[in-house]
Every structure is written in structure tokens, then in C-alpha cells.
N, C-alpha and C positions, 0 to 999 in steps of 0.2 A: 557568520552564522546567517548558510542558507535556509533563505527563509519562503521558497517554497516547490515546490518536481522541475521546474523547465530548470535548477542549478543541476538533471541528470543529465549531465554532455557527455564528449567524446566518447569516450575506451567505456561508459562508466555502466551504459544499456548492457552491453551484452554480458559484466562480470553481473552485474547485476543477475538479470535473466540466468545463467546456464552456473553459476552459484549460490547464490540465496533464494533464486528460484525453484528450489525441489526442496530445500533446506526447512524455507519458514514461511513460503509464499503460497508450495502446490494445494496442500493441507486446506487451507481455510479457505485455497477460490471454488474445492470442489463443494465446499460446505454451502459457503455464499452461492453458489450457481445452483445448486437444490434447491434450498429456500426461494428462490428466486421463480424454479419451475415450478412452483407449486400456485405461484397469480400464473391467471390464463389472460397474457396480457398482450399486447400484438406491438406495440411500438415500443422499445423497449432503448433506455438510455445507459453507458458505462460510460458514468467521469471518470479522469486519473484512469482512465486502463491501462497507463504505464506500456511493460512490454509483450500485452495483451493476452497474457496468463489467466485473468478471469474469464476474459473475450474468447477466447478457442473454449475454455467447458460453459460459458453461456453461449453461446454458437448450437454445445451436442447437445443441452438439457434445454432450449425450448422449441417448441414447433420450428419448421424446417419453415412457415409462412410469416413467423415473429421476426418481426422489422428491428435489427439490431444495429445501432448506431450508437459507434467506441469512439468514443474520444479523448485526448491527452493534449497539457497544456505546452508537453514540451515535444517533441518532433521528431527526435532521435528517435524515442525510447517510441511514438508510435508508426515512427518510418516498422520496426521490428514488430508490434502485432500484426500491421499491415501484410508483409511476409509471409505470415504465420497461415493468416485465413488469407491470401491468394485466387485461393480456389473456391472459397466461401459462397452461397448467394444469397442473399439481403442482409450482406454485413458493406454498414458505409465506416469513410472512417472524418474527423474529422479533425485538425488541433479547435478544443474551446478555454476560455477559462471560466472553469466555476462562480466565478464570481460575477460572471457579464457572460449567459450563457445565450448565443445563436439562433436560441428556436425561439418559438410561438407561447404562447400562454398553453395551458394545457395540448402539451404537446404528446406529452405516453403515459404509459400503464403504469411503468413500473423500471424507478432507478434505480441502480446499483456502484455502491465504491468499493471497495476494497483499502482499506489504510494508504486510503488520501485524502480522507477529512487533515487527517490533523496536519497536513501541508500547505490546506488553507491559509491568506492572511486574513482575512478578515471572515470567518466560520459564521456568525450569523449573517451573515451579505448572502452566504455563499448553501445554505438555509433556503433561503428565500426566496433563494436566483430556481432552488430542484422542487421548494414549489409551485412555487409559478407557474412553469413547463408542466407540471405532472397535472395530466385532469382530478377533477374532484373523486378521493373514492382512492384515486392512485395509492400505488409504498414507491418507499425511495429505504434503501437494503440498505446499510454501509458497516465496514467493520474496522477499530482502530485500538490498535498495539494499548494492552493493560501496561499498568509502568513500569517500566526496567526491573523492577527487583521483581518482578514477576515473570521475566524474558532476560533472565542474566545472562545469555550473550552479546549481550548489549552493552548494558553495564561491565560486563568486561574491554570492551573493543572502544568506549570512553574510557575505559580505564587508564587501561595499558597505553594506550595514542597521549595519555598523558600523560605517565610517566617519562615521554619522551620529549616533550612542551607542557615544565611545570609551570612558567611562566605567564603562560596563552597556549589552553589544551582546546585543541580542536572541540565544537556545539555538536558538531552533527546531532549524535545521539541522539540529545536530549530534544527534540524536533521531532519527530517517533513515535516517544513516549513519554511526548505532556497532557496527553488527552486521555490516560485509562480510566476516571474519576468518572461515572458516570452522570454525577451534577456538575462537573464544564462543560457535560454538551447538553443537559437539563436549559443550562441558565442559558445557551447560545441559541435554543430551538425558537421562534416561535412559537406562542402554546397558541396563540390564534390557525393559524396555517395545519394545524393537525390534530386529527382528534384523537387516536392513536399513538400511544409513542410504548415501543418494547422494551428489551436491551437482556442477553445473555450473556454466560460468559463459558466461554470457552475453549479449553485446555487440552491439549495437546504431549505425549512424553515421544517426546523424537529422536529417531536415530541420527546423526551424521557422519555422512556414509562413508563421504571423503574429508575428511577433519585437514585437508590440505587447502582444496580448494574452496570450500569455507568460506578459511580465517581470509585465508588470502582477497576472495571479494566484499568480506568484512573491514577492505581496508579502500578494494579498488570497484566494487559496484556501489558506492555512493561517494553525495561529499568531500565525505574526510577525504575522500585521497586525496582534493585539488586544494584545500582547508593546508596538509601536509604540508602541499611542494610549496607554496604562498611562504611556509613558514620555514620554509628547505634548512640544510645543516640535516638531515635523515631520512636517508635511504627507508622508503618507501616497503618491501619487503622487510627489513630488520623488524618494524612496525608488524606486518604480515607474522614473522617470524614468531614472536614474544605473541601475540593475538594465539595463535597455532596454539603456542606449548601451554598460558594458560589453562588453554580448552581443552586441554588432556587432563594439564590438573583440577581440573575439575567438575568435572566429562569423564573418566578416564574408574578405570583399564577399560576398552578394545571389547564393543563397538560403543563410541562413545554415546549419549543418550543423555537428552536434554529438555527441561520444559517447557515448552509456550503460550503463550496466557495473552488473546482477546476477546471483544464485545462487538457482538451483533446486534446489529438496532436495524428492528425494525419503526417504519415509521409511514402515514395512515393521511393521506391529506382531507382537510374535511371541503 
């Protein structure tokens, strides 16, 4: 099972960006950027920026003079993000490990992170690092997926893949959907670092405009494709086809509409 977002390599970033982005990431990215835009931040850090889906929206939402530092541990995904913002001013790109940030204390007014925290192997350390590089009174806004039961597309992908490998089912989808209980997050946040912590559950009803592309990306757009190939004996296209059938059965007839649910946190540093 992949332990961090650094496992998103090879062709995965392009499938992730074009196949998963429009369906499960774009709306939440708009929401997170809008929340960040409320604060008069001059120096903003984005963690686990991936392919730049949030980065683009942050750059549009924030004042032009705001300095935006965009980071990810995964170089191929960060390269896609940099290409998207190649003509943008006041946007810097830097590889960074969220558990050992290469920035000085009190460097940023605001930190943003969409659906990255779940992949951090040592979450308490990552939260302490975020607090360290924030200025006093600064804010950390991050989102996590609600449990898999509230995001049935993930349950479908997970269950279908398991049907092909009943003795050794791929485990990727357990990672991003294991952190949806606010009690888990509260336990990992050092109360001495934060004066305020709040969270809001955001539910959507999303139309899958291109079900074939989405089903394909559910296999090829994350490290589950590596798990399938490592086990061997199964064509990944067969898994994607079976996922497509299951999506149509669950959310059809067309247009396919499915629920999504995420939890958005706002933390204020002491």
C-alpha cells in the first residue's frame, strides 16, 4: 500500500489531473480557494499541491501582490502544476516534505492543503511543522475526505478491484478515506499550537460528465495501477471496465450523479 503522495509517479499525474480533477477535485478546490481569499494574507504556502488544481484557484483568488509558495513531495505532479502557472507572477515552486518543511519559523500568514493530509505518514509532526512556519495568528486551511461510505465512488473502485484479487486486494483507496472522523484529526492536532480549530462538512451532488474517463482514472490516476500491475494476471482495462459498469449500476441512468463529502478545517495558530 502506498505510504505517501510520492507514490503518484509515471503516467498517474496526467490521469489524476484530467480524469479525476473535474469530477472530485475542482469544486472542492473552488471552495478552499474562496475560504483562503477571505484572509488578508501576504505570504501563502500550499502543501501537497499535486497537479496545481488548487494552486490555479488560489492565484486567481489572492491579491496579485500576495506571494504564493507551491510545494509537493512528488516532483512529477509539481511539474504539471508549474506548467499550468508558467505565466503567473508571485508563484514559486519547491519540492517539500510536509513533515520537515524547508522554511523558517513564522514565514507564512496562511497555509492551504487540499486532500493531502491523509497521505502524511506522521500527521502530528506535519501539523507541528505547519504551526511552526505559520506566523502567530496565521491560519491553516485543509480538507480531508469524509469516510468511504459517504463517497461511494471510492467504495466501488475498492470493491471492484478486490473482486479481481480476492486473496490480496489492492489497498490504495483505504488511504485517502481513512481520516474522515474529526476525532482522529483532533487527536493529531497539538492543542498548544492552535487557538481555534473548526471544521465544516461539505456535501455535493456531482454529475459524472464522462463516466468512461472517470472510471479509467479511478484505476490509472492513482497508485492502485501499480498495485494491479505488481500482482499481475489482470488487465487494468478490465478493472476499469468493471468499475464503469458498477458506477452505471449505482448512479444511472444517465446523467450519472453521485454524492461527494469532505470535511474542511480552519485552524488558527496561537
